[in-house]
Backbone atoms as SQL, in Angstrom:
CREATE TABLE atoms (id INTEGER PRIMARY KEY, chain TEXT, resi INTEGER, resn TEXT, atom TEXT, x REAL, y REAL, z REAL);
INSERT INTO atoms VALUES
  (1, 'A', 1, 'MET', 'N', 0.833, -1.202, 0.000),
  (2, 'A', 1, 'MET', 'CA', 0.000, 0.000, 0.000),
  (3, 'A', 1, 'MET', 'C', 0.868, 1.253, 0.000),
  (4, 'A', 2, 'ASP', 'N', 1.945, 1.228, 0.783),
  (5, 'A', 2, 'ASP', 'CA', 2.801, 2.409, 0.863),
  (6, 'A', 2, 'ASP', 'C', 3.416, 2.733, -0.499),
  (7, 'A', 3, 'LEU', 'N', 3.895, 1.704, -1.187),
  (8, 'A', 3, 'LEU', 'CA', 4.471, 1.945, -2.511),
  (9, 'A', 3, 'LEU', 'C', 3.423, 2.499, -3.457),
  (10, 'A', 4, 'PHE', 'N', 2.223, 1.955, -3.370),
  (11, 'A', 4, 'PHE', 'CA', 1.146, 2.447, -4.232),
  (12, 'A', 4, 'PHE', 'C', 0.904, 3.926, -3.981),
  (13, 'A', 5, 'VAL', 'N', 0.891, 4.301, -2.707),
  (14, 'A', 5, 'VAL', 'CA', 0.667, 5.705, -2.357),
  (15, 'A', 5, 'VAL', 'C', 1.787, 6.570, -2.912),
  (16, 'A', 6, 'GLN', 'N', 3.029, 6.142, -2.713),
  (17, 'A', 6, 'GLN', 'CA', 4.166, 6.952, -3.164),
  (18, 'A', 6, 'GLN', 'C', 4.214, 7.048, -4.684),
  (19, 'A', 7, 'ARG', 'N', 3.869, 5.943, -5.358),
  (20, 'A', 7, 'ARG', 'CA', 4.024, 5.920, -6.816),
  (21, 'A', 7, 'ARG', 'C', 2.892, 6.631, -7.548),
  (22, 'A', 8, 'PHE', 'N', 1.672, 6.565, -6.989),
  (23, 'A', 8, 'PHE', 'CA', 0.516, 7.055, -7.744),
  (24, 'A', 8, 'PHE', 'C', -0.200, 8.214, -7.062),
  (25, 'A', 9, 'LEU', 'N', -0.498, 8.050, -5.779),
  (26, 'A', 9, 'LEU', 'CA', -1.315, 9.080, -5.129),
  (27, 'A', 9, 'LEU', 'C', -0.533, 10.363, -4.908),
  (28, 'A', 10, 'LEU', 'N', 0.705, 10.261, -4.461),
  (29, 'A', 10, 'LEU', 'CA', 1.475, 11.473, -4.193),
  (30, 'A', 10, 'LEU', 'C', 1.675, 12.323, -5.444),
  (31, 'A', 11, 'PRO', 'N', 2.063, 11.751, -6.575),
  (32, 'A', 11, 'PRO', 'CA', 2.187, 12.563, -7.791),
  (33, 'A', 11, 'PRO', 'C', 0.881, 13.249, -8.160),
  (34, 'A', 12, 'GLN', 'N', -0.233, 12.545, -8.015),
  (35, 'A', 12, 'GLN', 'CA', -1.531, 13.144, -8.340),
  (36, 'A', 12, 'GLN', 'C', -1.819, 14.308, -7.416),
  (37, 'A', 13, 'LEU', 'N', -1.534, 14.127, -6.125),
  (38, 'A', 13, 'LEU', 'CA', -1.779, 15.195, -5.164),
  (39, 'A', 13, 'LEU', 'C', -0.900, 16.396, -5.488),
  (40, 'A', 14, 'LYS', 'N', 0.339, 16.135, -5.869),
  (41, 'A', 14, 'LYS', 'CA', 1.242, 17.239, -6.213),
  (42, 'A', 14, 'LYS', 'C', 0.722, 17.991, -7.433),
  (43, 'A', 15, 'LYS', 'N', 0.250, 17.260, -8.421),
  (44, 'A', 15, 'LYS', 'CA', -0.284, 17.912, -9.619),
  (45, 'A', 15, 'LYS', 'C', -1.465, 18.795, -9.261),
  (46, 'A', 16, 'GLU', 'N', -2.395, 18.244, -8.463),
  (47, 'A', 16, 'GLU', 'CA', -3.579, 19.009, -8.081),
  (48, 'A', 16, 'GLU', 'C', -3.181, 20.237, -7.279),
  (49, 'A', 17, 'PHE', 'N', -2.236, 20.062, -6.343),
  (50, 'A', 17, 'PHE', 'CA', -1.818, 21.178, -5.499),
  (51, 'A', 17, 'PHE', 'C', -1.179, 22.271, -6.345),
  (52, 'A', 18, 'LEU', 'N', -0.297, 21.880, -7.256),
  (53, 'A', 18, 'LEU', 'CA', 0.358, 22.875, -8.105),
  (54, 'A', 18, 'LEU', 'C', -0.666, 23.589, -8.974),
  (55, 'A', 19, 'ARG', 'N', -1.612, 22.822, -9.512),
  (56, 'A', 19, 'ARG', 'CA', -2.626, 23.418, -10.377),
  (57, 'A', 19, 'ARG', 'C', -3.451, 24.443, -9.605),
  (58, 'A', 20, 'LYS', 'N', -3.847, 24.081, -8.383),
  (59, 'A', 20, 'LYS', 'CA', -4.667, 24.988, -7.582),
  (60, 'A', 20, 'LYS', 'C', -3.863, 26.215, -7.175),
  (61, 'A', 21, 'SER', 'N', -2.606, 26.013, -6.764),
  (62, 'A', 21, 'SER', 'CA', -1.794, 27.143, -6.313),
  (63, 'A', 21, 'SER', 'C', -1.536, 28.100, -7.473),
  (64, 'A', 22, 'ILE', 'N', -1.231, 27.558, -8.644),
  (65, 'A', 22, 'ILE', 'CA', -0.992, 28.405, -9.816),
  (66, 'A', 22, 'ILE', 'C', -2.255, 29.173, -10.164),
  (67, 'A', 23, 'ARG', 'N', -3.399, 28.492, -10.093),
  (68, 'A', 23, 'ARG', 'CA', -4.661, 29.148, -10.429),
  (69, 'A', 23, 'ARG', 'C', -4.959, 30.265, -9.448),
  (70, 'A', 24, 'SER', 'N', -4.742, 30.007, -8.157),
  (71, 'A', 24, 'SER', 'CA', -5.023, 31.028, -7.141),
  (72, 'A', 24, 'SER', 'C', -4.069, 32.213, -7.312),
  (73, 'A', 25, 'GLU', 'N', -2.797, 31.933, -7.599),
  (74, 'A', 25, 'GLU', 'CA', -1.835, 33.019, -7.797),
  (75, 'A', 25, 'GLU', 'C', -2.224, 33.850, -9.019),
  (76, 'A', 26, 'TYR', 'N', -2.658, 33.194, -10.084),
  (77, 'A', 26, 'TYR', 'CA', -3.048, 33.911, -11.294),
  (78, 'A', 26, 'TYR', 'C', -4.244, 34.812, -11.011),
  (79, 'A', 27, 'GLN', 'N', -5.227, 34.275, -10.270),
  (80, 'A', 27, 'GLN', 'CA', -6.410, 35.071, -9.960),
  (81, 'A', 27, 'GLN', 'C', -6.044, 36.257, -9.083),
  (82, 'A', 28, 'SER', 'N', -5.215, 36.037, -8.067),
  (83, 'A', 28, 'SER', 'CA', -4.867, 37.127, -7.148),
  (84, 'A', 28, 'SER', 'C', -4.075, 38.208, -7.890),
  (85, 'A', 29, 'SER', 'N', -3.181, 37.793, -8.788),
  (86, 'A', 29, 'SER', 'CA', -2.375, 38.776, -9.512),
  (87, 'A', 29, 'SER', 'C', -3.236, 39.544, -10.516),
  (88, 'A', 30, 'SER', 'N', -4.209, 38.864, -11.107),
  (89, 'A', 30, 'SER', 'CA', -5.048, 39.531, -12.102),
  (90, 'A', 30, 'SER', 'C', -6.017, 40.498, -11.430),
  (91, 'A', 31, 'THR', 'N', -6.457, 40.161, -10.213),
  (92, 'A', 31, 'THR', 'CA', -7.405, 41.033, -9.516),
  (93, 'A', 31, 'THR', 'C', -6.688, 42.179, -8.822),
  (94, 'A', 32, 'ALA', 'N', -5.423, 41.983, -8.487),
  (95, 'A', 32, 'ALA', 'CA', -4.684, 43.019, -7.759),
  (96, 'A', 32, 'ALA', 'C', -4.457, 44.245, -8.647);
């Protein structure tokens, strides 16, 4: 289970986190 988490879930979480952070930064910069 641990390997599965490291190999698949963590990369997905990182992608989602980066996507959300980039989107929030873009919105804040565009509204500022």
